[in-house]
N, C-alpha and C positions, 0 to 999 in steps of 0.2 A: 745642245740648248733646248731643242725640241723635246728630248727625252726628259729633261729636268722639269719642264713645264707640265708634261703629262703626269709625272710622279707627283708633282705638287697638287694637281687637280685630284688624282686618285687618293692621295692622303687626306685631302680635305673631305672628300666623299666618305672615306672610312670613318672619320671622326663624327660625321653627322648622320650616318646611315642608321644608327641605333634609335635616333629621335625622329627621323623623317623617313618615310617610305620612299624607295627608289624602284624604278621599273626593272623588270626581268632582264631587259636588254642591257641596262646599265650594270646590273649584277654580273652578266656574262662577260662584258668588257673588262670589268674589274678583275674577275677570276683569271682571264687570259693574261692581263698585265701582271698579276701576282705570280703567275707561273714563270714569267721572264725576269721579274724584278725582285731580287732578294731583299732589298732595302724596304720596299713597300710591304713585302710579306712579313718582315720583322715587326714593322709598325702595326700591321693588321693583327699579328699574333699578340703583340703587346697590348693592343686595345682589347682583344678578346679576353686575355688573361685578367686585365683590369676589371672588365665587366663581370667575369666569373668570380673574381674576388669580392666585388661589390655585392653580387647576388648571394655569395656564401656568407658575407658579413650580415647582410640583411636577414637571411634565413636564421643565422645564429642568434641575431638579436631578437628575432621573433620568437625563437624557441626559448631564449633566456627570459624574454618578457612573459611568455606563457608560463614558464616554470616559476618565475618570480610571482606572477599572479596567483598561481596555484598555491605557492608557499604562503603568500599573504592570506589567501582565503583559508588555508589550513590553519594558520596562526589565529586568524579571526574566529574560526570555528572552535579552536582550542580554548581561546579566551572566553568565548560565549559559553562553552561547556563549564569552564572554571567558574565563571560568574553564576551560572545556574546552580552549580554545586554549592558555592558559597551562600547563595540566596536560600537554597534548600536547608542548609545547616543552620542559617540564622532563624529561618521559620521554625525549624525543629527545636532550636534552643529556646526561642520565645514561647513555644507551646509548653516546653518543660518548665520554663520559668513561671508561666501562668499557672500551671498545675501545681508547682511548688508553692507559689504565693497563696493559691486557694487552700491548699492543705494546711499551710502554716496558719492562715486566718481561721480556718475551721478549728484547728487544734487550740488556738488562742481563745477563741469564743467558748469552746467546750470547757477548757481549763479555767477560764475566767468565771464561767457560771458555776463550776464545781468548787473553785477555790475561794471565790469572793461573792459578797452579796451587799447590796445597798438596802438598808432597812430604815424606814421613816418612823421615828418614835411617835406612837399614838397616845401615850399616857404620860402623866406628870411624875411618875414614880422616881425618875432620875434627875429631876430638877434639884438645885440649880446647875449641876454639872452638864446635863444635856436637857435642852428645852424641847417641849412638844413641837413636832413638825421638823426638827432637825434630822438630817440624813446621817446615818451611822454606816461607815464603811467597815465591813466585817471580813476578817481573815478566817476562812473556814478550815484552813490547814494548820492554824497556829498550834493546835494541840494533837497534831498527828504523831509527833515524837516527844511530846512532853505533856505534863498535866497542869491544870489551872493552878494559880498561886493566889495567896491572899492579896486582896486589893485589885485583882484583875477585873475589868469590866467585861462581862461575857454576854453572848447572844444565846438565848435559850429557845428551845422548841419543846413545849410541854403539852401533855394530854391529860385533861381532867374532866370528869363527868361526860366522857364521850366526845369532848371537843378538844381540838389542837389549837394552841395559841402561842405566839412568839412575843418575846419582850427582852429588855436589856436590864441586867442587874450587876451588882458588885459582889465579888466573892469575899465573904467575911471569915469563913472557917473551912479548912480543908480536912481530909480524913485524919482522925486522931486528935484534932483540936477540941478544947472544951469552950463552950460559949455560954455566957450569962449576961442578961441585960438587967441592970439595977441602977438606981439613983440616976436614971436618965442617960446612962452610958452603956457602951458595949464592951464586955471584958472577954478577951481571948486568951486562954491559958493563964488566967489570973491578972492579966495586964489590960488596963483601960485603953481603948483606941482614942487618940486625941484629935481626930479629924473633926472640923467644925460641923460638918453635916451629920455626924453621929452623936450629937449631944442633944439634950432636951427630949429624949425619947419618952413618950407617954405610955406606950404599951410594949411589954416584952414578949407577949404571946407565950409560946412553949419554952422560950428561953428565959422566962422569969426565974425558973430554977435552972441550975447549971445542967447543960446537956453535952454529950460528947458526940462529935460528928462520926458516923459509922464509916467503915471502909467503902470506897466507891461512891461516896456521897459528899455533898458540899452544902454549906449554910450560906445563903445569899440574902442580900437586903437591897432595897432601893435607897438612893441618897436622900430622897425626901421621906425621912423615916416615919413621919406621922401621917403620911398619905400614900403608903405603898403596901401592896399585897405581896408578901414575900415569905421566906422560910419561917418566920415567926408564926405564920398561920397555916401554911400547908406543909411544913417540915422540910427536912433536908432533901435536896434533889439528887437524882441519879446523875452520874458523870456522863451517861449517854444522852442526857437532855441538853448538855452544853454543845452547841453547834459551831461556835467560833469565838474569836476575841475581837473586841473593838480596836480598830487601828486609829481612826480619826473620825471627826464629825465635820459636816459642812452644811 
């Protein structure tokens, strides 16, 4: 009975000795008892094994937590690197797009200036078709692959007496046509033109007698036939003087 009571006390001490300090004398008594009592020794060994397992689990968890932390940190770093790479590519693409847009705008501006022109009519020579002050939108590429035709309204750049001047006229005769103005009408290749603005002509100029339009030249007139300075007075114009074709007015 006494032995059982001692074992009970020893076992209680074994369970609490990890959390509470005991004296060296108590430790010596416990060791002496364990040498003689196999039951208490098994309990002590079981407690020690449990403590070692707990320490091992704790260390393992700490290692795993550390590895997990490093893995998370590595993933975050990898994600940051990817985001930086994506951001760099986006910035690079935006720069390319800005350069492309700038180039396209520059090409459009240059092409527009080369291909088109706005011309404000300063004279009355084309009334009533085009009134003084109206803007004429000129296609300067219209005759790049073709030649002017009868009735086309063309934009001219001419040089006379050392001065260059621009104006709008209508093509009446093309190379090879015969032109004559008589009885107030214009005859092209023997047929009278029936347009209202080409009637009641008072002066025929050089076309009072029938003329033939030479190669590479054109006979032009203003629609206001009695108030226009045109081929009746300065003769047929060179094709090189025609800079474009009227598209529309506004």
